N, C-alpha and C positions, 0 to 999 in steps of 0.2 A: 746328938743324933747316934742311932745304932748303926755301925758301919756296914754290917751284912744286909740289914734292912735297906739301907740307902742305896747300896750298890745293886741289890736285887731289883729295886724299883727301877733304877736307870737302865739296867740290862734289858728288863722287860719292855721299856719304852723303845729301846734301840732295836730290838727284835721286831717291834711292830713297824718301826720305820721302813727297814728293808730297802728293796729297790724295785722297779718295774721290770719284770723279766720280758725278754723279747717276745717270748711266745704268747704274752698276754696283750701284746698290741695288735690290733686288727691288721689283717693283710690287705684290706680294702682302703682306698683312699677317703679321707674324712674331711667334711667341711669345718669352718672355724668352730662353730658351735659344738660339734662333736668332739673336737680336740680339747676344747676347754673343760667339758663334761668329763671326758676320759681322764685327763690330768688331775682333776679335782678329785675323782673317785680313787684313783691309783696312788695318789700321794697324800691322801687325808691324813695319814698318821704324822706327816711332817708339820702339819698346822699347829701354830701356838695357840690359837682359838679357833672356835667353830666358824666364825664369820670370815676368817682369812681367806683370800682367793690364791690357789696355786699359781694360775695364769689366767689373764684376762684378754680380751681382743686387743686392747690398746697396747699391752705388752708384746704381744705376738707381731703386731703391725710395727711396733717400734724396733724389734729385732730385725725385722726384714729391712726397714729403712736404714739400720746401722750395718747392713750386711753381714749380720750374725746368722740369719737364716735364709736359706735359698728360697726364692719366691715360689709360691704354690703354682700348680697347673689347673688353669680354669676353676680357681678359687678352692681347689682341693689339695689336701696335704697327705703326702705318702707316709709310710712307715718310717723312712729315714727322716722325715721332718719331725716326727715325734721322738726319735731317738735324739736328734739334735736339740730339740727343745728341753729334753731332760738334762742333758749335759749343761745347757745354759742355766736351767733351774738351780742346779747345785753350784756352779761356778759363780753366779750372780750374787750369792750371799757372801762371797770373800772377795771377788775381784771387780776391777771396773770394767765398763764396757770396752774400752781400748785393750785392756789386758785380756779380756776374753776373746776379742777379735785376734789378737796376735797368736794365742795359744789354739783357738779352735778353727779359725778360718783355713789355715794349711791343712788341717785333717778334713774338712769339708771339701775344700778345693780339690784335693787329691782322691777321696773316697766316695763322696756324696754322688749317688746316681750312676757309679761305676760298677755295673753287674759283671763286667768282663774281669775286673781287677781280682788277683789272687786273694787280697784282703778287702773284705766289704765293711762298711760302716757299722753294720750289725756285728761283725766279728770283733771290731774294736771295742764296741759297747759291752759286748758279753765278757770280753777278756778283762777290761778295766773294772767293771762292776762285780765280776767273779772274785776279785780280791776282797771284797766287802767283809766277808765272814771272818778271814783272818785279821783284817784290820780293826774290826770290832773287838776282837779278843784282846788285841795289843792296847787298844785304847781303854778297855775295862781294867787291864793290869795297871797302866799309867795312872788311870783315875783313882784306883784303890791306893797307890803310893802317895798321890797328891792329898787324898782324903785323910790318910794317916798322918801325914806331915802336917796338915792344917790343924789336926785335933791335939797337936803338941805344942801349938803356939800359945803365946800369952798365958803361960802357966801361973803367973803371979797375978793374974787379973782376977777381980772379984767373980764368984761363981755365977752372979746373975748377968754377967757381961760376956761370959766365955762363949755361949753359943753363937751370939752375934759376931764377935771376933773370930772364931773358927770359921764361920760361913764366909765372912768377908775375906779372910786369908785364902780359903779355897777358891773363891771367885776370882781373886786376883791372880792366883797362880794359873788357873785355866785361862785367863785372859792373856796372860804374858806368853803362854804356850801357843795360842792362836796368833798373837802378834808376831812372834819369831817366825812360825811356819808361814804366815803371809808374807813377811819380809823375804824369806827364802825363795818363795814361789815367784815374787816380783823380781827378785835379782834374776832368776832363771830365765824368765821372759825377757828382761832387759838384755840379758847376754845373748839369748836367741836373735833378738832384733838387731843388736849391734854387730854381731858376727855373721848374720845371714843364715844361720843354722836353724831355720824353722823346719818343723816336720814335713817331710816331703819336699823339701827345697834344698839344693846344694849351693853352698856359697860361691858367688862369682869369682872366677879367676882374675887375679890382678895382671894387667898387661905389662 
């Protein structure tokens, strides 16, 4: 594989993924069907295949049942509901429902629907996803290193086997990277839970 061509293709795909900008979210309350249609259109670039669904009615109802998503008002969802669903969409690809509850519920408990707060849920969303551009650049640099490393493996293998082995090496390195980062995230969440230091909550004083 040509390194520059490969990295260029991946970069183009990452640029297409992007994220949903707050100003693109309607300022009016939406019904369930409007929510699923909006999310499907906005996050279409994240799909692996055309038939994939970003969100379904069943998913949204399950999030509400699991206390991940505050209940709608008269079957209508606010802009903050959409922001929360986007957080859930990205987190659910890595974390379990209980881990998402532990990391996200303190945020929604403190900031969801709190228009008088100095920090709104939209401010948190904008700040977090504003890091996306630099993080994409960092990922591309790391990907280039891993790609080049994989191309140097199995130097003594037959030529007809090298492409398969190089690809397998790259996939394994990327998966290990994901495994390590997922483990770190889980340790952070476990530590928050055990120490009581959840965002927006102070640890209880010992008597």
